[in-house]
C-alpha positions, 0 to 999 in steps of 0.5 A: 144114447148113452148107456148111463140114460137106459132105464129098466121099470120092473114090477113099480121100481125103476132103475137107471143106468148100467150098475143099477140094471144088472145089479137088479137084474142078478137079483131076481130069484129065478136061474134059467128062464127060457122065453118064448116071442110069439107076437112084435112089433115095431115103428118109427118114432118122430125123434128117428126112435123106433118103439118096438112090443114084444109079447110072449111066455116065459118060463123061469125056473119050474114054475107054470109057463106065464106071457108077458110083454115088454115094451123097448124105445 
């Protein structure tokens, strides 16, 4: 897969390609973030890919801990 085919959806906004994704992630307002992964599941797809679901908690700056889930293909 070519890196410029990568895409990110963040709170309803879509970003495609490495430059757009890096720009979005760099513009986020927090300075530090900590992740704690509590579960992950991975399944093969019929077209020789892998779909992964990651669930956990994160803490950004001094904000309260919040849950997250993320899917990767």
